[in-house]
C-alpha positions as CSV (number, residue, x, y, z in Angstrom):
1,M,-36.3,-91.4,34.5
2,D,-37.9,-88.5,32.6
3,K,-37.6,-88.7,28.9
4,P,-35.4,-86.0,27.3
5,R,-37.3,-83.0,26.3
6,A,-38.3,-82.9,22.7
7,I,-40.3,-80.8,20.4
8,R,-43.2,-82.4,18.6
9,L,-43.9,-81.2,15.1
10,L,-47.1,-82.1,13.1
11,V,-46.5,-82.4,9.4
12,V,-49.4,-82.6,7.0
13,D,-49.0,-85.0,4.0
14,D,-50.6,-83.3,1.0
15,S,-51.1,-86.5,-0.8
16,S,-52.9,-88.3,2.0
17,A,-54.1,-85.3,4.0
18,K,-52.8,-87.2,7.1
19,L,-50.9,-85.7,10.0
20,K,-47.6,-87.1,10.9
21,E,-45.9,-86.5,14.1
22,V,-42.2,-85.8,14.2
23,R,-40.4,-85.6,17.4
24,L,-37.2,-83.5,17.4
25,P,-35.0,-83.5,20.5
26,L,-34.5,-80.1,22.0
27,W,-30.7,-80.3,21.9
28,K,-30.7,-81.1,18.2
29,L,-32.9,-78.1,17.5
30,I,-30.7,-75.8,19.6
31,S,-27.6,-77.2,17.8
32,V,-29.1,-76.5,14.4
33,V,-30.2,-73.0,15.3
34,S,-26.8,-72.3,16.8
35,I,-25.0,-73.5,13.7
36,V,-27.3,-71.4,11.5
37,V,-26.7,-68.3,13.7
38,I,-23.0,-68.8,13.7
39,L,-22.9,-69.3,10.0
40,G,-25.0,-66.3,9.5
41,G,-22.8,-64.2,11.7
42,V,-19.6,-65.4,10.0
43,T,-21.2,-64.6,6.6
44,V,-22.3,-61.1,7.7
45,Y,-18.9,-60.4,9.3
46,G,-17.0,-61.5,6.2
47,A,-19.3,-59.5,3.9
48,G,-18.9,-56.5,6.1
49,N,-15.2,-56.8,6.3
50,L,-14.9,-57.2,2.5
51,L,-17.1,-54.2,1.9
52,S,-15.1,-52.2,4.4
53,R,-11.9,-53.1,2.7
54,I,-13.3,-52.2,-0.7
55,Y,-14.5,-48.8,0.6
56,T,-11.2,-48.2,2.4
57,R,-9.3,-48.9,-0.8
58,Q,-11.6,-46.6,-2.8
59,A,-11.3,-43.8,-0.1
60,M,-7.5,-44.2,0.0
61,A,-7.4,-44.0,-3.8
62,E,-9.4,-40.8,-3.7
63,V,-7.3,-39.3,-1.0
64,T,-4.1,-40.3,-2.9
65,A,-5.5,-38.7,-6.0
66,E,-6.4,-35.5,-4.1
67,N,-3.0,-35.4,-2.5
68,Q,-1.4,-35.7,-5.9
69,N,-3.5,-32.9,-7.2
70,L,-2.7,-30.8,-4.2
71,R,1.1,-31.4,-4.7
72,E,0.8,-30.5,-8.3
73,N,-1.2,-27.3,-7.4
74,I,1.4,-26.4,-4.8
75,A,4.2,-26.9,-7.3
76,S,2.4,-24.7,-9.9
77,I,1.7,-22.0,-7.3
78,S,5.3,-22.1,-6.1
79,T,6.5,-21.7,-9.7
80,R,4.2,-18.7,-10.3
81,L,5.3,-17.1,-7.1
82,A,8.9,-17.6,-8.1
83,R,8.2,-15.7,-11.4
84,V,6.5,-12.9,-9.5
85,D,9.5,-12.7,-7.1
86,T,11.8,-12.4,-10.1
87,L,9.7,-9.6,-11.6
88,L,9.8,-7.8,-8.2
89,S,13.5,-8.1,-8.3
90,E,13.6,-6.4,-11.7
91,I,11.2,-3.7,-10.4
92,A,13.5,-3.1,-7.4
93,S,16.4,-2.6,-9.9
94,S,14.3,0.0,-11.8
95,D,13.3,1.6,-8.5
96,Y,17.0,2.1,-7.7
97,Q,17.5,4.0,-11.0
98,L,14.3,6.0,-10.7
99,R,15.2,7.1,-7.2
100,L,18.6,8.3,-8.4
101,M,17.0,10.2,-11.3
102,A,14.5,11.8,-8.8
103,D,17.4,12.8,-6.5
104,L,16.2,10.4,-3.8
105,N,18.5,8.1,-1.9
106,P,18.1,4.4,-3.0
107,I,16.4,2.1,-0.5
108,D,19.1,0.6,1.7
109,P,19.4,-3.2,1.1
110,E,19.1,-3.9,4.8
111,T,16.0,-1.6,5.0
112,R,14.5,-3.5,2.0
113,M,15.1,-6.9,3.7
114,M,13.6,-5.6,6.9
115,G,10.6,-4.5,5.0
116,I,10.1,-7.7,3.0
117,G,11.8,-10.3,5.1
118,G,10.3,-12.3,7.9
119,M,10.8,-15.0,10.5
120,G,14.2,-13.6,11.3
121,G,15.2,-13.5,7.7
122,A,15.2,-17.2,7.5
123,T,13.7,-17.3,4.1
124,G,14.7,-15.2,1.1
125,S,13.6,-15.0,-2.5
126,G,15.6,-18.1,-3.3
127,D,13.4,-20.2,-1.1
128,L,10.5,-19.7,-3.6
129,L,12.5,-22.0,-5.8
130,A,12.8,-24.7,-3.2
131,E,11.5,-28.2,-4.1
132,T,8.2,-28.4,-2.3
133,G,8.0,-32.2,-3.1
134,E,10.4,-32.9,-0.2
135,L,7.9,-31.3,2.3
136,S,4.6,-32.6,3.6
137,E,1.5,-31.0,2.1
138,E,1.0,-29.1,5.3
139,D,4.5,-27.7,5.3
140,S,4.3,-26.9,1.6
141,V,1.1,-24.9,2.2
142,R,2.7,-23.2,5.1
143,R,5.7,-22.3,2.9
144,L,3.5,-20.9,0.2
145,V,1.6,-18.8,2.7
146,F,4.9,-17.4,4.0
147,D,6.2,-16.6,0.5
148,L,2.9,-14.9,-0.4
149,D,3.1,-12.8,2.7
150,K,6.7,-11.9,1.8
151,I,5.7,-10.8,-1.7
152,E,2.8,-8.8,-0.4
153,R,5.1,-6.9,1.9
154,E,7.6,-6.3,-0.9
155,I,4.8,-4.9,-3.1
156,E,3.7,-2.6,-0.3
157,L,7.3,-1.3,0.1
158,Q,7.7,-0.8,-3.6
159,H,4.3,1.0,-3.8
160,S,5.5,3.4,-1.1
161,S,8.7,4.0,-2.9
162,F,6.9,4.8,-6.2
163,L,4.6,7.2,-4.4
164,E,7.6,9.0,-2.9
165,I,9.2,9.2,-6.4
166,K,6.0,10.5,-7.8
167,R,5.8,13.2,-5.1
168,Q,9.4,14.1,-5.7
169,L,9.0,14.4,-9.5
170,A,5.8,16.5,-9.0
171,S,7.7,18.9,-6.8
172,K,10.3,19.2,-9.5
173,E,7.8,19.6,-12.3
174,E,7.8,23.4,-12.0
175,I,11.6,23.5,-12.2
176,V,11.6,21.2,-15.2
177,L,9.1,23.4,-17.0
178,A,11.0,26.6,-16.1
179,T,14.3,25.2,-17.4
180,P,15.2,26.2,-21.0
181,S,15.5,23.0,-22.9
182,I,14.5,23.4,-26.6
183,R,15.7,25.4,-29.6
184,P,14.4,28.9,-29.9
185,A,14.1,28.5,-33.7
186,E,12.9,25.3,-35.5
187,S,15.2,25.9,-38.5
188,G,18.5,27.4,-39.3
189,F,22.1,26.7,-38.3
190,Y,24.5,27.8,-35.6
191,S,26.9,30.5,-36.7
192,S,28.6,31.7,-33.5
193,G,28.7,30.1,-30.2
194,F,29.1,31.1,-26.6
195,G,32.6,32.3,-25.5
196,Y,35.4,34.4,-26.8
197,R,35.5,35.3,-30.5
198,R,36.6,38.1,-32.8
199,D,34.0,40.8,-32.8
200,P,32.6,41.3,-36.3
201,F,32.5,45.1,-35.8
202,T,35.6,45.9,-33.8
203,R,37.6,42.9,-35.0
204,R,38.9,42.6,-31.5
205,R,38.7,39.5,-29.2
206,A,35.5,39.8,-27.2
207,H,33.2,37.6,-25.2
208,H,30.1,36.4,-26.9
209,S,27.4,35.9,-24.3
210,G,25.0,33.9,-26.4
211,L,24.3,31.7,-29.4
212,D,23.7,33.0,-32.9
213,I,21.3,31.0,-35.2
214,V,21.1,32.0,-38.9
215,A,17.8,31.5,-40.6
216,P,15.5,33.3,-43.0
217,V,13.9,36.5,-41.9
218,R,10.5,36.0,-40.2
219,T,11.4,32.5,-39.0
220,P,9.2,31.9,-35.9
221,I,11.0,32.3,-32.6
222,I,9.6,30.4,-29.6
223,A,10.0,30.5,-25.8
224,T,12.3,27.8,-24.6
225,A,10.6,27.4,-21.2
226,D,7.5,28.5,-19.2
227,G,7.8,32.0,-17.8
228,T,6.8,35.7,-17.8
229,V,7.8,38.3,-20.4
230,I,9.7,41.1,-18.5
231,S,10.8,43.0,-21.6
232,A,9.5,43.3,-25.1
233,E,10.9,46.4,-26.8
234,R,13.9,47.8,-28.7
235,A,17.2,47.9,-26.8
236,S,20.5,49.4,-27.8
237,G,22.6,46.9,-29.7
238,Y,19.9,44.2,-29.5
239,G,17.3,45.8,-31.8
240,K,13.9,44.3,-31.1
241,V,14.4,42.0,-28.1
242,V,12.3,39.9,-25.8
243,V,13.5,38.8,-22.3
244,I,11.6,36.1,-20.3
245,D,11.9,35.4,-16.6
246,H,11.4,31.7,-16.0
247,G,11.8,31.7,-12.3
248,F,14.3,29.7,-10.2
249,G,17.0,32.0,-11.5
250,Y,16.5,31.3,-15.2
251,R,16.2,34.1,-17.8
252,T,16.4,33.9,-21.6
253,L,17.0,36.7,-24.2
254,Y,16.0,36.7,-27.9
255,A,17.5,39.6,-29.9
256,H,17.6,41.1,-33.4
257,L,13.9,40.2,-34.0
258,S,12.0,41.5,-37.0
259,A,8.7,41.4,-35.0
260,I,7.6,41.0,-31.4
261,D,4.4,39.0,-30.7
262,V,4.2,39.2,-26.9
263,H,4.0,42.0,-24.4
264,K,5.5,42.8,-21.0
265,G,3.8,40.8,-18.2
266,Q,2.5,38.1,-20.5
267,T,2.7,34.6,-19.3
268,V,4.1,32.1,-21.9
269,K,4.6,28.4,-22.2
270,R,7.4,26.4,-23.6
271,G,6.9,26.5,-27.4
272,T,4.8,29.8,-27.4
273,R,5.7,32.0,-30.4
274,I,7.2,35.3,-29.1
275,G,8.4,36.9,-32.3
276,A,10.1,36.5,-35.7
277,L,13.8,36.3,-36.6
278,G,15.2,39.5,-38.1
279,N,18.2,41.8,-38.6
280,T,17.5,44.7,-36.2
281,G,20.1,46.3,-33.9
282,R,23.8,45.7,-34.1
283,S,23.8,42.9,-36.6
284,T,25.7,41.9,-39.7
285,G,22.9,39.7,-41.1
286,A,19.6,38.0,-40.4
287,H,20.0,35.9,-37.3
288,L,18.7,35.3,-33.8
289,H,21.0,36.1,-30.8
290,Y,19.9,33.8,-28.0
291,E,21.1,34.0,-24.4
292,V,20.5,31.9,-21.2
293,H,21.1,33.5,-17.8
294,I,21.3,31.8,-14.4
295,N,21.1,34.1,-11.5
296,K,21.9,37.0,-13.8
297,K,25.0,35.4,-15.2
298,P,25.2,34.3,-18.9
299,V,25.8,30.5,-19.5
300,N,26.3,28.5,-22.6
301,P,22.9,28.1,-24.3
302,M,24.1,24.9,-25.9
303,D,23.9,23.3,-22.5
304,Y,20.2,24.0,-22.4
305,I,19.2,22.7,-25.9
306,F,18.4,19.0,-25.4
307,S,17.2,18.5,-28.9
308,N,19.9,19.6,-31.4
309,D,19.7,19.0,-35.1
310,L,20.3,22.6,-36.4
311,G,23.6,21.6,-37.9
312,S,27.2,22.0,-36.9
313,L,28.4,25.0,-35.0
314,A,30.9,27.2,-36.7
315,R,32.7,29.4,-34.2
316,R,34.2,32.7,-35.5
C-alpha cells in the first residue's frame, strides 16, 4: 500500500544549526487551513454585520432627526400660512367696503370661492389650520403646496379688485374735485340759512337761496371746488359777485364782496382766493352770501360743507 500523502517540512534549529524534518499529513494541513479560513470568514462576516448594524442605526437616527425637523418646518409653515390666510380674510372685508364706497358691486362670495378655491372646493381656508402631524410628510408637503397655491390665487383676485377700485376712483376724481365741499370763508359764523325766512327789507316771508356768513370786512373768500370763473362783476342786489362753473352741473355764487381777485374765464382750484368779504349790494351788514346750484337749481349749501366749525346757524 502506498503511504498517505504528507508534506515534509524542514525546520532549522538556531541553536544547533541542524535541519529537522517534520512530516505533516496532507489531510491535517487541509483541515487546519479550512478551520482558519472558516474562522476568518466568520470573523469577517460578524464584523461586517456589526458595522452594518451600527451604520444602519446611525443612518436611521439621522433620517429620524431629519423627519422631525421636516415635520417641525411643515408645522411652522402651516401656521404662517394660516396667519396669511387670516390677513387675506380681513383684506377681503376691507375690499367689500372699498368697493361699496367706489360704487362698485362687491365680489360675489361664489365668484370669490371660484377664484381662490381648488380641487372642487374640497379645501377652504379652515384647512390651513388642520393638524399636519396626522399626515405623512409627503401628504403634508402636498397640502402646503395646495394651500400656497390657493393663497396665491386669492392675492391675484384681490390685486385685480384693488386695480378696479383704483380705476373707478380715478374716474371719479374730477367729479370729487368739482364738488363744492369746503367753507368759502375760514372764519365767521352762519347768520341765515337756506330756505324760507322773513326778508330783512320787505319783512315778508321769502325764500333764501343761499347761506349767509358774517365775518369782518376783507375776510378772504375762497373757491369751494375746482372750476372756471364765468362771472366776476357787479350785479343787481348781489353787489360785487363771483360765479364759478365747476362742471358736472355744479355752480357756486359768492356775493356782497368788497373786492374781486379773479376775472372771467380764469381757472381756479379749490381753496383759491377769489375775493374779500364785504357789504356791497342789497345787504344789511358785512357778510358773504354763498349759493350752490346743481343743474341751475339752488340747493342747501350746508349739504356741501364737509368741514363745519363756523359756529351755530341762527335762522331768521
